[in-house]
OpenMM code with the backbone's topology and positions (N, CA, C; nanometers):
from openmm import Vec3, app, unit

residues = "MET ASN GLU GLU GLN THR SER GLN GLU SER ALA PRO GLN PRO GLU ALA ARG LYS ASP ASP ILE GLY ASP GLU LEU ASN ARG LEU ALA GLU SER PHE GLY ARG ALA VAL GLN ALA ALA TRP ASN SER GLU GLN ARG HIS GLN LEU GLU THR ASP LEU ASN ARG GLY LEU ARG SER LEU VAL ASP ASN VAL GLU SER ILE LEU LYS GLN PHE ASN GLU SER GLU GLN GLY GLN GLU LEU LYS GLU GLN ALA GLY LYS VAL VAL GLU LYS VAL ARG THR SER LYS VAL THR ALA ASP LEU LYS GLU GLY VAL THR LYS GLY LEU GLN THR VAL ALA GLU GLU LEU GLN GLU PHE ALA GLN ASP LEU GLU LYS LYS ARG GLN ALA SER PRO GLY GLU SER ALA ALA GLN ASP ILE PRO VAL GLU LYS ALA GLU THR GLY ASN GLY GLU".split()
positions = [
    Vec3(3.2666, 5.0786, 1.9629),
    Vec3(3.1506, 5.0125, 1.9270),
    Vec3(3.0763, 4.9734, 2.0522),
    Vec3(2.9536, 4.9601, 2.0529),
    Vec3(2.8949, 4.8974, 2.1969),
    Vec3(2.8557, 4.7650, 2.1567),
    Vec3(2.8198, 4.7049, 2.2664),
    Vec3(2.7962, 4.5528, 2.2627),
    Vec3(2.6832, 4.5175, 2.1671),
    Vec3(2.5765, 4.5877, 2.1497),
    Vec3(2.4564, 4.5616, 2.0614),
    Vec3(2.4905, 4.5703, 1.9363),
    Vec3(2.5853, 4.6603, 1.8864),
    Vec3(2.6315, 4.6653, 1.7428),
    Vec3(2.7128, 4.5490, 1.7212),
    Vec3(2.7954, 4.4935, 1.7850),
    Vec3(2.8983, 4.4005, 1.7684),
    Vec3(2.8084, 4.2727, 1.7441),
    Vec3(2.7019, 4.2470, 1.8209),
    Vec3(2.6218, 4.1169, 1.8210),
    Vec3(2.5532, 4.1149, 1.6872),
    Vec3(2.5000, 4.2387, 1.6390),
    Vec3(2.4050, 4.2592, 1.5188),
    Vec3(2.5151, 4.2240, 1.4175),
    Vec3(2.6391, 4.2673, 1.4061),
    Vec3(2.7132, 4.2570, 1.2853),
    Vec3(2.7792, 4.1139, 1.2687),
    Vec3(2.7945, 4.0416, 1.4029),
    Vec3(2.8356, 3.8935, 1.3700),
    Vec3(2.7310, 3.8031, 1.3620),
    Vec3(2.5992, 3.8340, 1.3836),
    Vec3(2.5068, 3.7432, 1.3570),
    Vec3(2.4733, 3.7214, 1.2139),
    Vec3(2.4507, 3.6095, 1.1592),
    Vec3(2.4225, 3.5898, 1.0007),
    Vec3(2.2859, 3.6337, 0.9875),
    Vec3(2.2865, 3.7002, 0.8852),
    Vec3(2.1429, 3.7532, 0.8414),
    Vec3(2.0395, 3.6290, 0.8096),
    Vec3(1.9084, 3.6603, 0.8305),
    Vec3(1.8218, 3.5278, 0.8082),
    Vec3(1.8242, 3.4789, 0.6600),
    Vec3(1.8399, 3.5353, 0.5689),
    Vec3(1.8592, 3.5006, 0.4387),
    Vec3(1.9934, 3.4348, 0.4136),
    Vec3(2.0827, 3.4658, 0.4675),
    Vec3(2.2311, 3.3902, 0.4737),
    Vec3(2.2003, 3.2651, 0.5399),
    Vec3(2.1228, 3.2401, 0.6575),
    Vec3(2.1094, 3.1282, 0.7233),
    Vec3(2.0465, 3.0081, 0.6135),
    Vec3(1.9169, 3.0837, 0.5592),
    Vec3(1.8398, 2.9946, 0.4729),
    Vec3(1.9267, 2.9315, 0.3468),
    Vec3(2.0165, 3.0094, 0.3179),
    Vec3(2.1189, 2.9607, 0.1963),
    Vec3(2.2126, 2.8549, 0.2616),
    Vec3(2.2543, 2.8816, 0.3959),
    Vec3(2.3330, 2.7813, 0.4446),
    Vec3(2.2572, 2.6298, 0.4762),
    Vec3(2.1523, 2.6492, 0.5262),
    Vec3(2.0730, 2.5329, 0.5346),
    Vec3(2.0444, 2.4669, 0.3982),
    Vec3(2.0068, 2.5407, 0.3049),
    Vec3(1.9623, 2.4839, 0.1746),
    Vec3(2.1030, 2.4194, 0.1432),
    Vec3(2.2074, 2.4765, 0.1413),
    Vec3(2.3302, 2.4175, 0.0738),
    Vec3(2.3794, 2.2931, 0.1515),
    Vec3(2.3621, 2.2761, 0.2903),
    Vec3(2.3839, 2.1661, 0.3803),
    Vec3(2.2838, 2.0598, 0.3339),
    Vec3(2.1547, 2.0961, 0.3171),
    Vec3(2.0656, 2.0020, 0.2740),
    Vec3(2.0901, 1.9328, 0.1388),
    Vec3(2.1429, 2.0188, 0.0523),
    Vec3(2.2048, 1.9659, -0.0919),
    Vec3(2.3042, 1.8744, -0.0836),
    Vec3(2.3969, 1.9149, 0.0113),
    Vec3(2.5371, 1.8388, 0.0509),
    Vec3(2.4870, 1.7033, 0.0935),
    Vec3(2.4048, 1.7010, 0.1909),
    Vec3(2.3516, 1.5567, 0.2579),
    Vec3(2.2828, 1.4777, 0.1519),
    Vec3(2.1945, 1.5396, 0.0665),
    Vec3(2.1280, 1.4544, -0.0204),
    Vec3(2.2180, 1.3952, -0.1213),
    Vec3(2.3354, 1.4873, -0.1655),
    Vec3(2.4200, 1.4310, -0.2661),
    Vec3(2.5126, 1.3174, -0.1879),
    Vec3(2.5363, 1.3188, -0.0820),
    Vec3(2.6257, 1.2335, 0.0011),
    Vec3(2.5504, 1.1025, 0.0217),
    Vec3(2.4273, 1.1166, 0.0602),
    Vec3(2.3202, 1.0115, 0.0740),
    Vec3(2.3229, 0.9290, -0.0663),
    Vec3(2.2890, 1.0037, -0.1581),
    Vec3(2.2794, 0.9232, -0.2966),
    Vec3(2.3940, 0.8522, -0.3248),
    Vec3(2.5272, 0.9139, -0.3078),
    Vec3(2.6574, 0.8621, -0.3465),
    Vec3(2.6417, 0.7208, -0.2445),
    Vec3(2.6105, 0.7171, -0.1168),
    Vec3(2.6342, 0.6190, -0.0264),
    Vec3(2.5448, 0.5113, -0.0922),
    Vec3(2.4117, 0.5452, -0.1054),
    Vec3(2.3224, 0.4381, -0.1636),
    Vec3(2.3860, 0.3682, -0.2878),
    Vec3(2.4169, 0.4593, -0.3972),
    Vec3(2.4719, 0.4114, -0.5124),
    Vec3(2.6074, 0.3300, -0.4905),
    Vec3(2.6932, 0.3566, -0.4006),
    Vec3(2.8090, 0.2762, -0.3573),
    Vec3(2.7665, 0.1315, -0.3042),
    Vec3(2.6669, 0.1378, -0.2149),
    Vec3(2.6127, 0.0140, -0.1501),
    Vec3(2.5460, -0.0540, -0.2504),
    Vec3(2.4793, -0.0139, -0.3376),
    Vec3(2.3975, -0.0966, -0.4511),
    Vec3(2.4887, -0.1572, -0.5360),
    Vec3(2.5897, -0.0935, -0.5666),
    Vec3(2.6953, -0.1261, -0.6766),
    Vec3(2.8044, -0.2154, -0.6075),
    Vec3(2.8039, -0.2442, -0.4722),
    Vec3(2.9038, -0.3279, -0.4062),
    Vec3(2.9037, -0.4767, -0.4412),
    Vec3(3.0375, -0.5254, -0.4286),
    Vec3(3.0530, -0.6596, -0.4309),
    Vec3(2.9591, -0.7457, -0.3363),
    Vec3(2.9451, -0.7109, -0.2216),
    Vec3(2.8780, -0.7569, -0.1051),
    Vec3(2.7282, -0.7730, -0.1497),
    Vec3(2.6725, -0.6732, -0.2265),
    Vec3(2.5372, -0.6773, -0.2380),
    Vec3(2.5065, -0.7781, -0.3493),
    Vec3(2.6012, -0.7580, -0.4544),
    Vec3(2.5869, -0.8579, -0.5528),
    Vec3(2.5924, -1.0117, -0.5319),
    Vec3(2.6777, -1.0351, -0.4227),
    Vec3(2.6995, -1.1776, -0.3858),
    Vec3(2.5814, -1.2182, -0.2740),
    Vec3(2.5298, -1.1204, -0.2253),
    Vec3(2.4126, -1.1323, -0.1330),
    Vec3(2.2817, -1.1789, -0.2193),
    Vec3(2.2804, -1.1066, -0.3489),
    Vec3(2.1687, -1.1203, -0.4379),
    Vec3(2.1818, -1.2593, -0.4837),
    Vec3(2.3177, -1.3080, -0.5314),
    Vec3(2.3221, -1.4372, -0.6145),
    Vec3(2.3083, -1.5427, -0.4943),
    Vec3(2.3265, -1.5093, -0.3692),
    Vec3(2.3230, -1.6274, -0.2729),
    Vec3(2.1755, -1.6425, -0.2357),
    Vec3(2.0991, -1.5328, -0.2319),
    Vec3(1.9588, -1.5174, -0.2034),
    Vec3(1.8802, -1.5948, -0.3251),
    Vec3(1.9117, -1.5711, -0.4460),
    Vec3(1.8432, -1.6297, -0.5848),
    Vec3(1.8885, -1.7839, -0.5599),
    Vec3(1.9840, -1.7988, -0.5553),
    Vec3(2.0318, -1.9655, -0.5354),
    Vec3(1.9642, -2.0380, -0.4121),
    Vec3(1.9488, -1.9836, -0.2929),
    Vec3(1.8835, -2.0246, -0.1859),
    Vec3(1.7305, -2.0372, -0.2229),
    Vec3(1.6690, -1.9276, -0.2696),
    Vec3(1.5207, -1.9366, -0.3061),
    Vec3(1.4972, -2.0414, -0.3870),
    Vec3(1.5979, -2.0620, -0.5224),
    Vec3(1.5655, -2.1597, -0.6349),
    Vec3(1.5704, -2.3036, -0.5570),
    Vec3(1.6583, -2.3192, -0.4446),
    Vec3(1.6618, -2.4449, -0.4085),
    Vec3(1.5372, -2.4732, -0.3230),
    Vec3(1.5056, -2.3682, -0.2465),
    Vec3(1.3781, -2.3810, -0.1649),
    Vec3(1.2614, -2.4235, -0.2624),
    Vec3(1.2419, -2.3508, -0.3681),
    Vec3(1.1204, -2.3766, -0.4482),
    Vec3(1.1397, -2.5296, -0.4994),
    Vec3(1.2523, -2.5439, -0.5393),
    Vec3(1.2843, -2.7238, -0.5931),
    Vec3(1.2449, -2.8100, -0.5008),
    Vec3(1.2859, -2.7956, -0.3836),
    Vec3(1.2432, -2.8797, -0.2828),
    Vec3(1.1061, -2.8886, -0.2609),
    Vec3(1.0276, -2.7864, -0.2221),
    Vec3(0.8901, -2.7675, -0.2244),
    Vec3(0.8273, -2.8320, -0.3379),
    Vec3(0.8527, -2.8135, -0.4503),
    Vec3(0.7947, -2.8687, -0.5609),
    Vec3(0.8172, -3.0273, -0.5584),
    Vec3(0.9238, -3.0736, -0.5286),
    Vec3(0.9704, -3.2075, -0.5154),
    Vec3(0.8619, -3.2786, -0.4054),
    Vec3(0.8534, -3.2050, -0.3219),
    Vec3(0.7700, -3.2727, -0.1854),
    Vec3(0.6347, -3.2711, -0.2411),
    Vec3(0.5865, -3.1764, -0.2881),
    Vec3(0.4428, -3.1780, -0.3261),
    Vec3(0.4112, -3.2757, -0.4423),
    Vec3(0.5148, -3.2976, -0.5356),
    Vec3(0.4903, -3.4087, -0.6450),
    Vec3(0.4721, -3.5331, -0.5729),
    Vec3(0.5746, -3.5736, -0.4841),
    Vec3(0.5758, -3.6989, -0.4121),
    Vec3(0.4462, -3.7173, -0.3296),
    Vec3(0.3940, -3.5987, -0.2717),
    Vec3(0.2789, -3.6265, -0.1911),
    Vec3(0.1697, -3.6450, -0.2847),
    Vec3(0.1545, -3.5574, -0.3964),
    Vec3(0.0399, -3.5965, -0.4935),
    Vec3(0.0504, -3.7210, -0.5457),
    Vec3(0.1436, -3.7788, -0.5787),
    Vec3(0.1576, -3.9207, -0.6135),
    Vec3(0.1368, -4.0334, -0.5145),
    Vec3(0.1278, -3.9949, -0.3796),
    Vec3(0.1117, -4.1060, -0.2912),
    Vec3(-0.0351, -4.1370, -0.2736),
    Vec3(-0.0357, -4.2425, -0.1953),
    Vec3(-0.2050, -4.2728, -0.1554),
    Vec3(-0.2759, -4.1752, -0.0778),
    Vec3(-0.2074, -4.1154, 0.0247),
    Vec3(-0.2668, -4.0070, 0.0858),
    Vec3(-0.2895, -3.8940, 0.0027),
    Vec3(-0.2196, -3.8501, -0.0803),
    Vec3(-0.2520, -3.7360, -0.1608),
    Vec3(-0.3487, -3.7682, -0.2424),
    Vec3(-0.3724, -3.8938, -0.3170),
    Vec3(-0.4703, -3.9233, -0.3935),
    Vec3(-0.6100, -3.9021, -0.3072),
    Vec3(-0.6147, -3.9741, -0.1878),
    Vec3(-0.7264, -3.9541, -0.1087),
    Vec3(-0.7642, -3.8260, -0.0713),
    Vec3(-0.6501, -3.7421, -0.0411),
    Vec3(-0.6751, -3.5922, -0.0146),
    Vec3(-0.7394, -3.5276, -0.1227),
    Vec3(-0.7086, -3.5459, -0.2456),
    Vec3(-0.7377, -3.5001, -0.3571),
    Vec3(-0.9011, -3.5206, -0.3894),
    Vec3(-0.9181, -3.6634, -0.3834),
    Vec3(-1.0734, -3.6910, -0.3775),
    Vec3(-1.1497, -3.6426, -0.2872),
    Vec3(-1.1098, -3.6149, -0.1607),
    Vec3(-1.1935, -3.5632, -0.0689),
    Vec3(-1.2196, -3.4188, -0.0852),
    Vec3(-1.1054, -3.3515, -0.1318),
    Vec3(-1.1107, -3.2178, -0.1599),
    Vec3(-1.2043, -3.1681, -0.2758),
    Vec3(-1.2206, -3.2684, -0.3890),
    Vec3(-1.3045, -3.2813, -0.4822),
    Vec3(-1.4519, -3.2672, -0.4487),
    Vec3(-1.4773, -3.3737, -0.3485),
    Vec3(-1.5981, -3.3958, -0.2983),
    Vec3(-1.6769, -3.2596, -0.2440),
    Vec3(-1.5838, -3.2055, -0.1366),
    Vec3(-1.6028, -3.0793, -0.0641),
    Vec3(-1.6468, -2.9701, -0.1545),
    Vec3(-1.5542, -2.9423, -0.2642),
    Vec3(-1.5712, -2.8344, -0.3735),
    Vec3(-1.6988, -2.8649, -0.4330),
    Vec3(-1.7483, -2.9767, -0.4886),
    Vec3(-1.8484, -3.0073, -0.5316),
    Vec3(-1.9900, -2.9725, -0.4454),
    Vec3(-1.9753, -3.0222, -0.3295),
    Vec3(-2.0888, -2.9829, -0.2274),
    Vec3(-2.0969, -2.8419, -0.2219),
    Vec3(-1.9978, -2.7769, -0.1684),
    Vec3(-1.9888, -2.6358, -0.1766),
    Vec3(-2.0470, -2.5650, -0.3120),
    Vec3(-2.0350, -2.6207, -0.4282),
    Vec3(-2.0583, -2.5562, -0.5530),
    Vec3(-2.2209, -2.5922, -0.5714),
    Vec3(-2.2704, -2.6996, -0.5000),
    Vec3(-2.4064, -2.7197, -0.5258),
    Vec3(-2.5020, -2.6904, -0.4110),
    Vec3(-2.4477, -2.6332, -0.3169),
    Vec3(-2.5185, -2.6073, -0.1862),
    Vec3(-2.6077, -2.4811, -0.2181),
    Vec3(-2.7327, -2.4754, -0.1178),
    Vec3(-2.8365, -2.3654, -0.1351),
    Vec3(-2.7502, -2.2514, -0.0737),
    Vec3(-2.6691, -2.2588, 0.0434),
    Vec3(-2.6028, -2.1636, 0.1181),
    Vec3(-2.5244, -2.0984, 0.0078),
    Vec3(-2.4538, -2.1587, -0.0811),
    Vec3(-2.3640, -2.1025, -0.1552),
    Vec3(-2.4358, -2.0088, -0.2618),
    Vec3(-2.5682, -2.0633, -0.3084),
    Vec3(-2.6108, -1.9835, -0.3998),
    Vec3(-2.6712, -1.8617, -0.3325),
    Vec3(-2.7372, -1.8740, -0.2138),
    Vec3(-2.7880, -1.7674, -0.1430),
    Vec3(-2.6709, -1.6505, -0.1043),
    Vec3(-2.5652, -1.6924, -0.0660),
    Vec3(-2.4441, -1.6125, -0.0395),
    Vec3(-2.4158, -1.5386, -0.1738),
    Vec3(-2.4028, -1.6204, -0.2854),
    Vec3(-2.3826, -1.5531, -0.4149),
    Vec3(-2.4837, -1.4355, -0.4484),
    Vec3(-2.6101, -1.4842, -0.4343),
    Vec3(-2.7085, -1.3889, -0.4620),
    Vec3(-2.7113, -1.2526, -0.3662),
    Vec3(-2.6941, -1.2750, -0.2341),
    Vec3(-2.6783, -1.1642, -0.1583),
    Vec3(-2.5457, -1.0816, -0.1829),
    Vec3(-2.4269, -1.1317, -0.2062),
    Vec3(-2.3277, -1.0546, -0.2391),
    Vec3(-2.3574, -0.9741, -0.3766),
    Vec3(-2.4076, -1.0402, -0.4626),
    Vec3(-2.4268, -0.9668, -0.5881),
    Vec3(-2.5403, -0.8464, -0.5559),
    Vec3(-2.6162, -0.8746, -0.4905),
    Vec3(-2.7164, -0.7754, -0.4639),
    Vec3(-2.6376, -0.6514, -0.3687),
    Vec3(-2.5692, -0.6930, -0.2829),
    Vec3(-2.4812, -0.5872, -0.2166),
    Vec3(-2.4108, -0.5046, -0.3090),
    Vec3(-2.3336, -0.5715, -0.3764),
    Vec3(-2.2602, -0.4912, -0.4890),
    Vec3(-2.3172, -0.4000, -0.5737),
    Vec3(-2.4505, -0.4507, -0.6342),
    Vec3(-2.5276, -0.3546, -0.7145),
    Vec3(-2.5614, -0.2490, -0.6495),
    Vec3(-2.5941, -0.2589, -0.5039),
    Vec3(-2.6564, -0.1514, -0.4235),
    Vec3(-2.5345, -0.0446, -0.3993),
    Vec3(-2.4212, -0.1123, -0.3655),
    Vec3(-2.3180, -0.0164, -0.3454),
    Vec3(-2.2655, 0.0709, -0.4842),
    Vec3(-2.2783, -0.0045, -0.6067),
    Vec3(-2.2570, 0.0756, -0.7444),
    Vec3(-2.3640, 0.1686, -0.7468),
    Vec3(-2.4952, 0.1478, -0.7128),
    Vec3(-2.5907, 0.2415, -0.7335),
    Vec3(-2.5611, 0.3866, -0.6550),
    Vec3(-2.5337, 0.3436, -0.5214),
    Vec3(-2.5186, 0.4398, -0.4395),
    Vec3(-2.3944, 0.5364, -0.4960),
    Vec3(-2.2813, 0.4715, -0.5381),
    Vec3(-2.1720, 0.5532, -0.5713),
    Vec3(-2.2065, 0.6231, -0.7103),
    Vec3(-2.2902, 0.5929, -0.7808),
    Vec3(-2.3275, 0.6414, -0.9113),
    Vec3(-2.4025, 0.7647, -0.8559),
    Vec3(-2.4908, 0.7508, -0.7769),
    Vec3(-2.5906, 0.8597, -0.7313),
    Vec3(-2.4791, 0.9669, -0.6815),
    Vec3(-2.3875, 0.9332, -0.5829),
    Vec3(-2.3080, 1.0223, -0.5212),
    Vec3(-2.2236, 1.0978, -0.6373),
    Vec3(-2.1759, 1.0268, -0.7285),
    Vec3(-2.0986, 1.1049, -0.8219),
    Vec3(-2.1899, 1.1900, -0.8933),
    Vec3(-2.3087, 1.1613, -0.9390),
    Vec3(-2.3788, 1.2494, -1.0003),
    Vec3(-2.4302, 1.3442, -0.9308),
    Vec3(-2.4486, 1.3484, -0.7995),
    Vec3(-2.4596, 1.4748, -0.7103),
    Vec3(-2.3514, 1.5498, -0.7096),
    Vec3(-2.2349, 1.5055, -0.7018),
    Vec3(-2.1213, 1.5799, -0.6907),
    Vec3(-2.1086, 1.6768, -0.8279),
    Vec3(-2.1258, 1.6140, -0.9562),
    Vec3(-2.1310, 1.6681, -1.0756),
    Vec3(-2.2089, 1.7795, -1.0827),
    Vec3(-2.3548, 1.7567, -1.0495),
    Vec3(-2.4271, 1.8552, -1.0323),
    Vec3(-2.3847, 1.9834, -0.9612),
    Vec3(-2.3451, 1.9444, -0.8297),
    Vec3(-2.3092, 2.0768, -0.7622),
    Vec3(-2.1867, 2.1281, -0.8221),
    Vec3(-2.1066, 2.0729, -0.8861),
    Vec3(-1.9799, 2.1276, -0.9527),
    Vec3(-2.0199, 2.2151, -1.0737),
    Vec3(-2.1214, 2.1745, -1.1322),
    Vec3(-2.1584, 2.2554, -1.2563),
    Vec3(-2.2451, 2.3573, -1.2247),
    Vec3(-2.3197, 2.3673, -1.0934),
    Vec3(-2.4106, 2.4630, -1.0486),
    Vec3(-2.3264, 2.5850, -1.0110),
    Vec3(-2.2063, 2.5332, -0.9422),
    Vec3(-2.0939, 2.6475, -0.8878),
    Vec3(-1.9728, 2.6149, -0.9211),
    Vec3(-1.9176, 2.6577, -1.0434),
    Vec3(-1.7992, 2.6148, -1.0773),
    Vec3(-1.6848, 2.6778, -1.0113),
    Vec3(-1.7152, 2.7957, -0.9533),
    Vec3(-1.6141, 2.8560, -0.8475),
    Vec3(-1.5860, 2.7861, -0.7523),
    Vec3(-1.6581, 2.6967, -0.6941),
    Vec3(-1.6357, 2.6536, -0.5656),
    Vec3(-1.5915, 2.5079, -0.5736),
    Vec3(-1.5266, 2.4690, -0.4754),
    Vec3(-1.4842, 2.3323, -0.4650),
    Vec3(-1.5899, 2.2330, -0.4205),
    Vec3(-1.6102, 2.1212, -0.4765),
    Vec3(-1.6892, 2.0269, -0.4738),
    Vec3(-1.6949, 1.9657, -0.3163),
    Vec3(-1.5638, 1.9588, -0.2835),
    Vec3(-1.5332, 1.8809, -0.1635),
    Vec3(-1.5849, 1.9517, -0.0611),
    Vec3(-1.6392, 2.1036, -0.0926),
    Vec3(-1.6716, 2.1738, 0.0303),
    Vec3(-1.8314, 2.1256, 0.0643),
    Vec3(-1.9032, 2.0639, -0.0341),
    Vec3(-2.0326, 2.0333, -0.0251),
    Vec3(-2.0556, 1.8837, 0.0233),
    Vec3(-1.9580, 1.8182, 0.0492),
    Vec3(-1.9511, 1.6656, 0.0786),
    Vec3(-2.0164, 1.6818, 0.2278),
    Vec3(-2.1372, 1.6241, 0.2539),
    Vec3(-2.1579, 1.6318, 0.4095),
    Vec3(-2.0898, 1.5232, 0.4767),
    Vec3(-2.0399, 1.5692, 0.6110),
    Vec3(-1.9414, 1.4785, 0.6939),
    Vec3(-2.0564, 1.4496, 0.8129),
    Vec3(-2.0871, 1.3187, 0.8569),
    Vec3(-2.1752, 1.2978, 0.9611),
    Vec3(-2.0590, 1.2384, 1.0690),
    Vec3(-2.0910, 1.2879, 1.1963),
    Vec3(-1.9910, 1.2263, 1.3035),
    Vec3(-2.0487, 1.0978, 1.3361),
    Vec3(-1.9597, 1.0124, 1.3580),
    Vec3(-1.9659, 0.8729, 1.3726),
    Vec3(-2.0329, 0.8662, 1.5380),
    Vec3(-2.1146, 0.7955, 1.5774),
    Vec3(-2.1711, 0.7727, 1.7110),
    Vec3(-2.0379, 0.6585, 1.7799),
    Vec3(-2.0029, 0.7078, 1.9004),
    Vec3(-1.9186, 0.6057, 1.9669),
    Vec3(-2.0013, 0.5365, 2.0542),
    Vec3(-1.9493, 0.4181, 2.1114),
    Vec3(-2.0214, 0.3184, 2.1963),
    Vec3(-2.0173, 0.3609, 2.3464),
    Vec3(-1.9177, 0.4742, 2.3643),
    Vec3(-1.8853, 0.5215, 2.5038),
    Vec3(-1.9777, 0.6140, 2.5512),
    Vec3(-2.0892, 0.6561, 2.4805),
    Vec3(-2.1794, 0.7610, 2.5172),
    Vec3(-2.1443, 0.9136, 2.4850),
    Vec3(-2.0205, 0.9186, 2.4087),
    Vec3(-1.9922, 1.0607, 2.3738),
    Vec3(-2.0775, 1.1032, 2.2734),
] * unit.nanometer
topology = app.Topology()
chain = topology.addChain("A")
for resn in residues:
    res = topology.addResidue(resn, chain)
    for name in ("N", "CA", "C"):
        topology.addAtom(name, app.Element.getBySymbol(name[0]), res)
């Protein structure tokens, strides 16, 4: 046998290599799944979860207690009154009314534009059912500030 024949016979066929890779990936996935499941079911994970729950509950209880004490204090009452006055001023100010009107008009405009866009896409799709509507969407190149 010559050297070329020997190398051809010993080299794995492309299809066999694909199967080997697939088998190895399946084994890797199975091993990874078992490792994750073992970690999830471990005593350490359960203990960590218990400790975290206990610690978070304690933190929430402490924050609630501090907030309750502050709310009942003189400073808390003062702050509450001042905040109420600010909220009322904002609620009744002309700027707030103008802002609300502007936002409302802006949202209406966006809704109308989207509706027109959707109708245009629907018309194009009905006109040419064999073509993708995405092909008809115009894309404009954004101008950059660096002169490009």
